[in-house]
C-alpha positions in Angstrom: 137.3 87.2 185.2 135.6 86.3 188.5 135.5 88.6 191.5 134.1 87.2 194.7 132.8 89.4 197.5 132.5 88.2 201.0 131.4 89.9 204.3 134.2 91.0 206.6 133.2 93.1 209.6 130.0 94.2 208.1 131.6 95.4 204.8 132.2 93.8 201.5 135.6 92.4 200.9 136.9 91.8 197.4 138.8 88.7 196.2 140.1 88.3 192.7 139.9 84.6 191.7 142.6 83.2 189.4 142.1 80.3 187.0 141.4 77.2 189.0 140.8 79.0 192.3 137.7 77.6 194.2 134.8 79.9 194.8 134.6 81.0 198.5 131.8 79.2 200.3 130.8 82.4 202.1 130.6 84.6 199.0 127.6 86.8 198.9 128.3 88.2 195.4 130.1 86.7 192.4 130.8 89.2 189.6 131.7 87.7 186.2 133.3 90.2 183.8 133.6 88.8 180.3 133.8 85.3 181.6 135.6 82.4 179.8 134.0 79.0 179.4 136.1 77.7 182.3 134.9 80.5 184.6 131.3 80.0 183.6 131.7 76.3 184.4 133.2 77.0 187.8 130.3 79.3 188.8 127.7 76.9 187.4 129.1 74.1 189.5 129.2 76.3 192.6 125.6 77.7 192.2 124.1 74.6 190.4 122.6 76.7 187.6 123.3 77.6 184.0 124.8 81.0 183.3 123.2 82.7 180.3 125.4 83.3 177.3 126.1 86.8 175.9 123.6 86.1 173.0 120.9 85.1 175.5 121.5 88.3 177.5 120.8 90.5 174.4 117.3 89.0 173.8 114.7 91.7 174.2 111.6 89.6 175.2 110.5 90.1 178.7 110.2 86.4 179.2 113.9 86.0 178.3 115.0 88.8 180.7 112.9 88.0 183.8 112.4 84.4 184.7 112.7 81.7 187.4 114.7 78.6 186.8 116.5 75.9 188.8 115.8 77.7 192.1 117.2 81.1 191.0 115.8 84.3 189.6 117.3 85.5 186.4 117.0 89.3 185.6 118.6 91.2 182.7 118.5 94.9 182.2 120.5 97.3 180.0 122.8 99.5 181.9 124.1 102.8 180.5 127.9 103.5 180.4 130.5 105.6 178.6 128.2 108.6 179.1 131.1 111.0 179.0 132.2 109.9 175.5 130.6 110.7 172.1 129.2 107.1 172.0 127.3 106.2 175.1 126.2 102.6 175.3 123.5 100.6 177.1 124.8 97.1 177.5 122.7 94.3 179.2 123.8 93.0 182.6 122.3 89.8 184.1 121.6 89.6 187.8 121.1 86.0 189.1 119.6 85.8 192.6 120.7 82.3 193.5 120.0 80.5 196.8 123.5 81.2 198.2 124.8 84.3 196.4 124.1 87.0 193.9 125.7 86.4 190.5 126.2 89.2 188.0 127.3 88.5 184.4 128.5 91.5 182.4 130.6 92.3 179.4 131.2 96.0 180.2 132.5 98.1 183.0 130.0 100.8 184.0 131.2 103.2 186.6 128.1 102.6 188.7 129.4 99.2 189.7 132.8 100.6 190.7 131.0 103.3 192.8 128.9 100.6 194.5 132.0 98.5 195.3 133.8 101.5 196.8 130.8 102.5 198.9 130.0 98.9 200.1 133.7 98.5 201.2 133.7 101.5 203.5 130.0 101.6 204.7 129.3 99.3 207.5 126.2 97.1 207.3 124.9 98.6 204.1 125.0 95.3 202.1 125.1 92.2 204.3 123.3 89.7 202.2 122.8 88.8 198.5 119.4 90.6 198.5 120.8 93.8 199.9 123.8 93.7 197.5 121.3 93.5 194.6 119.3 96.4 195.9 122.5 98.4 196.5 123.6 97.8 193.0 120.3 98.9 191.5 120.3 102.0 193.7 123.8 103.0 192.6 122.8 102.5 188.9 119.7 104.6 189.4 121.9 107.4 191.1 124.2 107.2 188.1 121.2 107.6 185.7 120.0 110.6 187.6 123.4 112.2 187.3 123.4 111.6 183.5 119.9 113.2 183.2 121.0 116.2 185.3 123.9 116.7 182.9 121.6 116.4 179.9 119.3 119.0 181.4 122.2 121.4 181.8 123.3 120.9 178.2 119.8 121.5 176.9 119.6 124.8 178.8 122.9 125.9 177.1 121.5 124.8 173.7 118.3 126.7 174.4 120.2 129.9 175.0 122.2 129.5 171.8 119.0 129.0 169.8 116.7 131.6 171.2 118.8 134.4 172.7 119.9 137.3 170.5 123.7 137.5 170.5 123.6 141.1 169.4 121.7 142.0 172.6 124.7 140.8 174.8 127.7 141.2 172.6 126.6 144.2 170.6 127.6 142.7 167.3 125.4 140.6 165.2 127.1 137.4 163.9 127.5 136.8 160.2 125.4 134.2 158.3 128.4 131.9 158.2 129.0 132.2 162.0 125.3 131.6 162.7 125.2 128.6 160.4 128.3 127.1 162.0 126.9 127.6 165.5 123.5 126.1 164.6 125.3 123.1 163.1 127.1 122.6 166.5 123.7 122.9 168.2 122.4 120.1 166.0 125.3 117.8 166.9 124.8 118.6 170.6 121.0 117.8 170.3 121.9 114.6 168.6 124.2 113.5 171.4 121.7 114.4 174.1 118.9 112.7 172.3 120.9 109.5 172.0 121.8 109.8 175.7 118.2 110.2 176.8 117.2 107.3 174.6 119.7 105.0 176.2 118.9 106.2 179.7 115.3 105.5 179.0 116.2 101.9 178.1 118.0 101.6 181.4 115.1 103.0 183.4 112.6 100.8 181.7 114.7 97.7 182.3 115.3 98.5 185.9 111.6 99.3 186.4 110.7 95.9 185.1 113.3 94.3 187.5 111.8 96.3 190.4 108.3 95.1 189.6 109.6 91.5 189.3 111.5 91.7 192.6 108.4 93.1 194.4 106.8 89.7 194.4 107.0 87.8 197.7 108.8 84.8 196.1 111.6 87.0 194.6 113.2 88.7 197.6 111.3 87.2 200.5 109.5 89.3 203.1 112.3 91.4 204.7 110.9 94.8 205.6 114.1 96.7 205.1 114.6 95.2 201.6 110.9 95.9 200.7 111.2 99.5 201.9 114.4 100.1 199.8 112.7 98.4 196.8 109.7 100.6 197.1 111.9 103.7 197.2 113.8 102.4 194.2 110.5 102.0 192.2 109.4 105.5 193.1 112.8 106.9 192.0 112.5 105.1 188.7 109.1 106.4 188.0 110.3 109.9 188.7 113.3 109.5 186.4 111.1 108.1 183.7 109.0 111.2 183.8 112.0 113.5 183.8 113.5 111.5 180.9 110.3 111.9 178.9 110.4 115.7 179.6 114.0 115.9 178.4 113.2 113.9 175.3 110.3 116.3 174.5 112.6 119.2 175.0 115.2 117.7 172.7 112.5 117.4 169.9 111.3 120.9 170.5 114.8 122.4 170.3 115.5 120.2 167.2 112.5 121.7 165.5 113.4 125.2 166.5 117.0 124.8 165.4 115.9 123.4 162.0 113.5 126.4 161.7 116.4 128.8 162.5 118.6 127.2 159.9 115.8 127.5 157.3 115.4 131.2 158.2 119.2 131.8 157.8 119.2 130.0 154.5 116.3 132.0 153.3 118.0 135.2 154.4 121.2 134.2 152.7 119.3 133.4 149.5 117.4 136.8 149.7 120.7 138.6 150.0 122.1 136.7 147.0 119.0 137.5 145.0 119.2 141.2 145.9 122.8 141.2 144.7 121.9 139.5 141.5 119.0 141.9 141.1 121.3 144.9 141.4 123.7 143.6 138.8 120.7 142.8 136.5 119.3 146.3 136.8 122.8 147.9 136.3 123.4 145.7 133.2 119.9 146.6 131.8 120.3 150.3 132.5 123.7 150.4 130.8 122.6 148.6 127.6 120.9 151.7 126.0 123.8 154.1 126.6 126.1 151.4 125.2 124.0 151.2 122.1 124.0 155.0 121.6 127.8 155.1 122.2 128.3 152.2 119.8 126.3 153.9 117.1 128.2 157.2 117.3 131.4 155.4 117.6 131.1 154.0 114.1 133.5 155.4 111.5 131.2 155.9 108.5 132.0 158.9 106.4 128.3 160.0 106.0 127.0 160.6 109.6 124.9 163.9 109.6 125.1 164.2 113.4 128.9 164.6 113.3 128.4 168.0 111.7 125.9 169.2 114.3 127.2 171.9 116.6 125.5 170.4 119.7 125.7 166.7 118.5 128.1 165.7 121.3 125.9 167.1 124.0 122.9 165.6 122.4 124.5 162.1 122.4 125.5 162.5 126.1 122.0 163.5 127.0 120.5 160.6 125.1 122.8 158.2 126.9 121.9 159.6 130.3 118.2 159.6 129.5 118.3 156.0 128.2 120.1 154.9 131.4 117.6 156.7 133.7 114.5 155.5 132.0 114.9 151.8 132.9 115.8 152.7 136.5 112.6 154.8 136.9 110.6 152.0 135.3 112.0 149.4 137.7 111.5 151.7 140.7 107.8 152.3 139.9 107.2 148.6 139.5 108.7 147.9 142.9 111.6 145.8 141.6 114.1 147.9 143.5 
């Protein structure tokens, strides 16, 4: 699908091109979304250059992402999208600064591009040339990345409270081991999602920073002072976001280590409680063995048992059972096993 953008009264005007439609001669931006072979051929004939394939866009070498060829500058950077879902992605988008128009080739629909189109359509004079369209696109993507990092920072603050704050101090009731384990497992999943998100935002920031460095050369965007000033601000914002992203990545690792430590503590506490229960049953079974032996002996039905004729034989047997049960308990107590 090809979308052509032309200037109309100082604002961008959008035109959807159908199959076979000619490219407007005054187009300042051609946006190719999942283009077909025919659409690629039409744009190549209009701009007199070769549009990179999807496989070429996914190459990670800097020389394959930033280069000058046939009178046009080719720049590819991963752009994060689907950040509200459980599977955020960073898909490469190619920006081609041709002599007569900006050309973008993409196989995804990040919200940042939609935001840019809406803003450029209502804001007068913001984007009036291919160079300013490119800078505006990059600025909008950077703003989107900043929003994502702000959301990650908020999520990490929530996770930090769950890990380190004592729930008994606020609710009055200490959670059970099962509840604590379930909550910590949810914390691990949240940390995994945020860690993946910061990793993909870092890829976007690094890709855009390389683009900004490349565009800062005189032969890339010319010598327009307004463009250079916006590009300088863009580079400064990218460096700031890179530092913030690094801080959030460190915080994710710190909270991950803390959460794993808390899970280990909960597991050890659970094992200790289980061992105490087993110890109680073991002591009880050991203490009841001698009385059971005494009762078994005097429960036998032999005819010749002298103790059966004793006047105090019954009381003697009871005392012997009590004494034999108390002796192991006292022994275990002195040894510190109870």
